[in-house]
C-alpha positions in Angstrom: 32.0 6.4 -6.4 30.1 9.0 -8.5 26.1 10.0 -7.0 23.3 8.0 -8.5 21.1 10.2 -10.5 18.3 11.9 -8.3 14.5 11.5 -8.6 14.5 14.5 -10.7 17.1 16.1 -12.8 19.4 18.7 -10.9 19.5 22.1 -12.0 21.4 23.1 -15.2 24.4 25.3 -14.8 24.0 28.6 -15.5 25.7 28.5 -19.3 22.9 25.7 -20.0 20.2 27.7 -18.5 21.3 30.6 -21.4 21.7 28.5 -24.0 19.0 26.9 -23.9 17.1 29.5 -23.6 18.5 30.9 -26.7 17.8 28.2 -28.2 14.2 28.1 -27.6 14.1 31.5 -28.3 15.3 31.0 -31.9 13.4 27.3 -33.2 11.3 27.5 -35.7 10.2 24.1 -35.1 11.7 20.7 -33.2 14.7 20.3 -35.2 17.3 22.9 -35.1 20.2 23.2 -37.6 23.8 24.1 -36.5 23.7 27.4 -37.7 20.9 28.2 -35.2 23.1 26.3 -32.9 26.3 28.0 -32.7 24.6 31.4 -33.4 22.3 30.5 -30.2 25.4 29.9 -28.3 27.4 33.2 -29.9 24.4 35.4 -28.2 23.8 33.5 -24.9 27.4 33.0 -23.8 29.6 35.7 -26.1 32.4 35.3 -24.0 32.8 31.4 -24.0 31.7 31.1 -27.5 35.0 33.3 -28.7 37.3 31.9 -26.5 40.1 29.3 -27.0 38.3 26.1 -25.7 35.0 27.1 -27.1 34.4 23.9 -29.4 34.5 21.9 -25.8 32.3 24.1 -23.7 29.8 24.1 -26.4 29.8 19.7 -26.5 29.7 19.7 -22.6 26.7 22.4 -22.4 24.9 20.0 -25.5 25.5 17.3 -23.5 24.3 18.4 -20.2 20.8 19.8 -21.9 20.8 16.4 -23.4 21.1 14.7 -20.1 18.5 16.9 -18.8 16.1 15.7 -21.4 16.1 19.5 -23.2 17.2 18.6 -26.0 18.2 15.6 -28.7 21.5 14.7 -29.7 21.7 12.4 -32.7 23.9 9.6 -30.8 25.7 6.7 -33.2 24.7 8.5 -35.9 28.3 9.5 -37.3 26.8 11.6 -40.7 25.1 13.7 -38.3 28.3 15.3 -36.5 31.4 17.1 -37.7 34.6 15.5 -37.6 36.3 18.3 -35.0 37.1 17.1 -31.6 35.2 17.3 -29.5 32.4 16.2 -32.5 29.7 18.4 -32.7 26.3 17.9 -34.2 25.2 18.9 -37.7 21.6 19.2 -35.5 19.5 19.1 -33.0 16.1 18.1 -31.6 14.0 20.1 -29.2 11.0 17.9 -28.5 9.4 20.4 -26.3 8.9 22.9 -29.0 5.6 23.7 -30.4 4.1 25.2 -33.1 4.0 29.1 -32.0 1.1 31.2 -33.4 0.3 35.0 -32.4 -1.6 35.6 -30.1 -5.2 36.5 -31.0 -6.3 39.7 -31.7 -9.3 39.8 -29.2 -7.1 38.5 -26.4 -4.0 40.6 -26.6 -2.6 42.3 -23.4 -1.1 45.8 -22.7 2.3 44.7 -21.4 4.3 46.7 -19.2 7.7 48.6 -20.2 9.8 45.7 -19.0 8.2 43.3 -21.5 8.4 45.5 -24.6 9.7 42.9 -26.2 7.1 40.6 -25.7 5.2 42.7 -29.0 7.5 41.1 -31.5 8.6 37.7 -30.0 7.1 34.6 -31.2 5.8 32.7 -28.7 2.9 30.2 -27.3 -0.2 30.4 -25.4 1.6 28.7 -22.2 3.9 31.5 -22.7 1.7 34.2 -22.5 -0.2 32.8 -19.7 2.7 33.1 -17.8 3.7 36.5 -18.7 0.3 37.7 -17.2 1.3 36.6 -14.0 4.7 38.2 -14.4 3.4 41.4 -15.6 1.0 41.6 -13.2 3.8 41.8 -10.7 5.6 44.1 -12.6 2.4 46.3 -12.2 1.5 45.8 -8.8 5.2 46.1 -7.6 6.0 49.2 -9.9 6.4 51.7 -7.0 7.2 49.3 -4.3 10.9 49.0 -4.1 10.7 47.1 -0.9 8.6 44.7 -2.6 11.1 44.5 -5.2 13.9 44.0 -3.0 16.0 40.5 -4.1 15.0 37.2 -2.7 15.6 33.9 -3.5 14.4 32.4 -7.0 11.9 29.6 -5.2 10.5 32.6 -2.8 10.4 35.2 -5.9 8.2 32.1 -7.7 5.7 32.0 -5.0 5.4 35.3 -5.0 4.6 35.4 -8.6 2.6 31.9 -9.6 1.7 30.7 -5.9 4.0 28.1 -7.2 7.8 28.0 -5.8 9.3 25.9 -9.0 7.5 27.8 -11.8 10.4 29.9 -12.6 12.9 27.3 -12.4 11.1 25.6 -15.4 10.8 29.0 -17.2 14.6 29.5 -17.4 15.8 27.0 -19.6 12.7 28.3 -22.3 12.4 31.6 -24.6 11.2 34.1 -22.1 14.6 34.2 -20.9 16.5 34.6 -23.8 19.1 37.3 -24.2 17.2 40.0 -24.4 14.1 39.2 -22.6 13.2 38.6 -18.8 16.3 38.9 -16.8 16.6 37.4 -12.9 17.6 41.1 -11.9 14.0 42.5 -13.6 12.4 40.0 -11.1 14.3 40.9 -7.9 15.3 37.4 -7.7 18.9 35.3 -8.0 19.6 31.6 -7.6 21.9 30.6 -4.4 24.2 28.5 -5.4 24.3 25.2 -2.4 27.6 26.0 0.0 30.7 24.0 -0.8 32.2 22.6 2.0 36.1 22.8 2.4 39.1 22.9 4.7 41.6 25.6 4.8 45.1 24.0 5.0 47.6 26.8 4.2 48.4 30.2 2.2 49.1 28.6 -1.2 46.6 29.2 -4.3 45.1 25.9 -5.4 41.8 24.2 -4.3 41.6 20.2 -4.6 38.0 19.3 -5.1 37.2 15.7 -4.5 34.0 14.1 -6.0 33.0 12.2 -3.1 33.1 12.6 0.7 36.2 9.9 1.6 38.2 10.8 -1.1 38.0 14.4 0.5 38.7 13.4 3.9 41.8 11.5 3.0 43.4 14.1 0.9 42.3 16.7 3.6 43.8 14.8 6.3 47.2 13.7 4.0 47.7 17.4 2.9 47.2 19.0 6.4 50.8 18.6 7.1 52.3 19.6 4.2 49.9 21.2 1.6 52.7 22.4 -0.6 50.5 24.8 -2.9 47.3 23.7 -1.9 45.3 26.1 0.1 42.0 24.4 0.6 40.3 20.6 0.0 37.1 20.9 -0.7 33.9 18.2 -1.0 32.1 18.7 -4.8 29.5 15.9 -3.6 29.2 15.0 -7.2 26.9 17.0 -9.2 26.6 19.7 -6.4 29.4 21.1 -7.4 28.6 21.9 -10.8 26.5 25.1 -8.9 28.4 25.0 -5.8 31.6 26.3 -7.8 30.2 29.9 -8.0 31.2 30.0 -4.3 34.8 29.5 -4.5 35.0 33.4 -5.1 34.2 33.4 -1.7 37.4 31.8 -0.4 40.6 34.6 -0.8 43.4 33.8 -2.7 42.6 31.0 -4.9 44.2 31.2 -8.5 44.2 27.5 -9.5 41.2 24.9 -9.5 41.9 21.2 -9.6 39.1 18.7 -9.7 39.6 14.7 -8.9 36.7 12.4 -9.3 35.5 9.1 -10.8 36.8 8.2 -14.2 33.1 7.4 -15.7 30.5 9.9 -17.9 29.2 11.3 -14.7 32.8 11.7 -13.4 34.0 13.6 -16.2 31.4 15.4 -17.3 30.7 17.2 -13.8 34.4 19.4 -14.0 33.7 20.2 -17.4 30.7 21.4 -16.6 31.6 23.2 -13.7 34.5 24.9 -15.6 32.1 26.9 -17.8 30.4 27.8 -15.0 33.5 28.9 -13.1 34.8 30.9 -16.3 31.1 32.9 -16.3 32.0 33.4 -13.1 35.3 34.9 -13.5 37.2 32.0 -11.6 40.0 29.9 -13.1 38.7 27.1 -15.1 38.4 23.9 -13.3 41.6 21.8 -14.2 42.1 17.8 -13.7 44.5 16.7 -10.3 46.6 14.9 -13.3 48.9 13.2 -10.9 46.0 11.5 -9.1 44.4 10.7 -12.8 47.4 9.1 -13.3 47.2 6.7 -10.9 44.1 6.4 -10.7 44.7 5.1 -14.4 47.1 2.2 -13.4 44.5 0.7 -11.3 41.9 -2.2 -12.8 38.5 -1.3 -14.3 35.2 -2.0 -12.9 32.1 -2.9 -15.0 30.1 0.8 -15.5 27.9 1.8 -18.3 29.1 2.1 -22.0 29.8 5.2 -23.9 29.3 6.4 -27.2 32.5 7.4 -29.4 31.3 10.7 -30.0 30.2 11.5 -26.2 33.9 9.4 -25.1 35.5 12.2 -26.7 33.6 14.8 -25.5 34.2 13.6 -21.8 38.0 13.4 -22.3 39.1 16.6 -23.6 38.8 17.6 -20.5 42.0 15.8 -19.5 45.4 16.0 -20.7 46.0 14.5 -23.7 48.3 12.2 -22.8 45.4 10.5 -20.4 42.5 11.0 -22.9 43.6 7.5 -25.0 43.3 5.3 -21.6 40.3 6.7 -20.6 38.6 6.5 -24.2 39.2 3.5 -24.0 38.1 2.8 -20.3 35.0 4.6 -21.1 33.8 2.7 -24.7 34.5 -0.6 -23.2 31.4 0.0 -20.9 33.7 0.2 -17.6 35.0 2.8 -14.8 37.7 3.4 -12.5 36.1 4.6 -8.9 38.5 7.1 -7.3 38.6 5.1 -4.5 41.1 3.0 -6.0 43.6 5.3 -4.8 43.0 5.0 -1.2 44.7 6.6 1.6 47.4 3.7 2.1 48.5 4.2 -1.7 48.7 7.8 -1.3 50.5 7.7 1.6 52.9 6.4 0.5 53.6 8.3 -2.7 53.7 11.9 -2.3 53.9 12.7 -7.1 50.2 13.4 -6.6 50.7 16.3 -4.0 49.6 19.3 -5.9 
């Protein structure tokens, strides 16, 4: 089954971080109109915004930010969504946006050249407090390339703020909007979690299973006859949204196939991972269609109901012939766990082999 939601929201995908930062940099008030959302999307992710699947990518990222509590979508209010598929909101709300006032002249600071953009940006007092510490780090390390050598994000956060989680909190805000702060300037990077996988052949396909038992079943059944499958990987639920970046370390991968639960979480994971993959120059994450065909032949079980507009967004990742049946499952408040296609069934049916 899909891993339960952790106590704290998982970290955002790179695309969601960039979009959130661009939105917060442009927001004049909590309610943000569609035109501003589109402008932020085009600025934050220009390649994705111009791509063939731009609408799906934007809808996926907005849902991710909504799940994380960073923005609110007009769920259940049809008049506030357009008629496209997947639907896009006419406006969103950024509940954490506070009125912005210029820094009082009496407290204005002198910023390092790396922060020249601050003088023309509309920022809060809290922003200036964080920037004061960042500015001090820039000043104190200006002639210390050894100290600016890249280290992981939380290590750098501790150096600057004496708080290992502060940079995590700032990445989705206005300070990291395009043209402002970058991780490279701060000599840091986000280390993606490792992806567990088993090499099987010299093929060109990576097959990712959401859950551990299905991973073991696919690994064992494909080992003697892998077809095009070069490797089988354990996605580990939402961890794959970040670990997909490490697929570039597996040589020869030309295709990434994913197989997970048919529920809201199981469908959002590969859709989000696909946006990250393409941003990293990897192939998009595609559904393992034959496995989902088999999964839909099983009886659904109780799950969480999904709104009509979200069901349309989630099912867009699937091929058209699977969307209607999956949409009906989601709308009925039911789900189908990938473990329904167990080892006995898959061992007697080779049509699913990539």
